[in-house]
C-alpha positions as CSV (number, residue, x, y, z in Angstrom):
1,M,-37.4,-17.8,12.6
2,R,-34.1,-17.2,10.3
3,W,-33.1,-14.6,12.9
4,R,-32.5,-17.3,15.5
5,P,-29.2,-18.4,14.7
6,L,-27.7,-15.0,14.7
7,R,-28.8,-14.1,18.2
8,G,-25.8,-16.6,19.3
9,L,-23.6,-13.8,18.2
10,G,-24.7,-11.4,21.0
11,P,-22.8,-8.4,21.6
12,W,-20.8,-8.8,18.7
13,W,-23.5,-6.8,16.4
14,V,-22.9,-3.6,18.7
15,V,-19.1,-3.8,18.3
16,A,-19.5,-4.5,14.5
17,T,-21.8,-1.6,14.3
18,V,-19.3,0.9,15.8
19,A,-16.4,-0.7,13.4
20,L,-18.6,0.1,10.6
21,V,-19.4,3.6,11.8
22,G,-15.6,4.2,11.6
23,L,-14.9,2.5,8.3
24,V,-18.0,5.0,7.0
25,L,-16.1,7.7,8.5
26,I,-12.8,6.8,6.6
27,T,-14.1,5.9,3.2
28,V,-17.2,8.1,2.7
29,G,-16.9,10.9,5.3
30,G,-13.3,11.9,4.6
31,H,-12.5,11.9,8.1
32,F,-9.2,9.3,8.1
33,R,-8.3,9.9,11.7
34,V,-11.4,10.1,13.5
35,G,-12.6,7.2,11.8
36,G,-9.5,4.9,12.7
37,F,-10.2,6.3,16.2
38,V,-13.4,4.9,16.2
39,V,-12.3,1.6,14.7
40,A,-9.8,1.4,17.7
41,A,-12.3,2.3,20.2
42,S,-14.5,-0.5,18.8
43,L,-12.0,-3.0,19.6
44,V,-11.5,-1.6,23.2
45,L,-15.3,-1.9,23.6
46,A,-14.9,-5.5,22.3
47,A,-12.4,-6.2,25.2
48,L,-14.7,-4.6,27.7
49,V,-17.7,-6.7,26.7
50,R,-15.6,-9.9,26.7
51,A,-14.2,-8.9,30.1
52,V,-17.4,-8.3,31.7
53,L,-20.0,-10.8,30.4
54,P,-19.5,-14.6,31.0
55,P,-18.8,-16.6,27.8
56,A,-22.4,-17.7,27.3
57,R,-23.6,-14.1,26.7
58,S,-20.4,-12.9,24.9
59,G,-21.5,-14.6,21.7
60,G,-19.1,-14.0,18.7
61,L,-16.6,-12.1,20.9
62,A,-15.7,-15.5,22.7
63,I,-13.1,-17.3,20.7
64,R,-10.3,-18.4,23.0
65,S,-9.6,-17.9,26.7
66,R,-11.2,-14.8,28.3
67,P,-7.6,-13.2,29.3
68,L,-6.4,-14.2,25.9
69,D,-9.3,-12.5,24.0
70,V,-9.2,-9.3,26.1
71,V,-5.2,-9.0,25.7
72,M,-5.4,-9.5,22.0
73,M,-8.1,-6.9,21.4
74,L,-6.5,-4.5,23.6
75,V,-3.2,-5.0,21.6
76,A,-5.2,-4.8,18.3
77,A,-6.8,-1.6,19.4
78,G,-3.7,0.1,20.5
79,L,-1.8,-1.0,17.1
80,V,-4.9,0.6,15.1
81,F,-4.8,3.7,17.0
82,A,-0.8,4.0,16.7
83,V,-1.4,3.8,12.9
84,F,-4.1,6.1,12.8
85,F,-2.3,8.6,15.1
86,L,1.0,8.6,13.2
87,V,-0.5,9.0,9.8
88,R,-0.3,12.7,8.5
89,T,-2.7,13.9,6.2
90,C,-3.3,17.2,4.0
91,G,-6.6,18.3,5.9
92,S,-6.6,21.4,7.9
93,S,-5.3,22.0,11.5
94,V,-8.9,21.2,12.9
95,D,-8.8,17.9,11.4
96,Q,-5.5,17.0,12.5
97,V,-5.6,15.1,16.1
98,G,-2.0,14.8,16.4
99,G,0.8,13.8,14.1
100,G,0.5,17.2,12.1
101,R,0.0,17.7,8.4
102,A,2.0,16.0,5.8
103,A,5.1,17.8,4.2
104,S,4.1,16.7,0.9
105,C,1.0,18.9,1.0
106,S,0.6,21.8,-1.3
107,A,1.1,25.2,0.0
108,E,-2.7,26.3,-0.3
109,L,-3.8,23.3,1.7
110,Q,-1.2,24.1,4.6
111,G,-2.1,27.5,4.9
């Protein structure tokens, strides 16, 4: 079977799917912040999976030692979350999850 070599990646596919949903929300859905938070959540999920599963079952998430992998994924998740939290957009106040609207937005968008 052609798919047999891909099984070695294990739960990496779940993490990649969640990250892809976040990227789709950012690019197609127009939900910039929410999509960024979903990408950050995928990194937290990757860290949890790597911390819980043994190296033989971690698949594509096992790159270095377990503690180093987990710490690096959590640091990356924190940085991605911080970047998307601090970005200000011109969306309605409902779409703003922290940070507020950008000062350069036109008046009709801020109302």
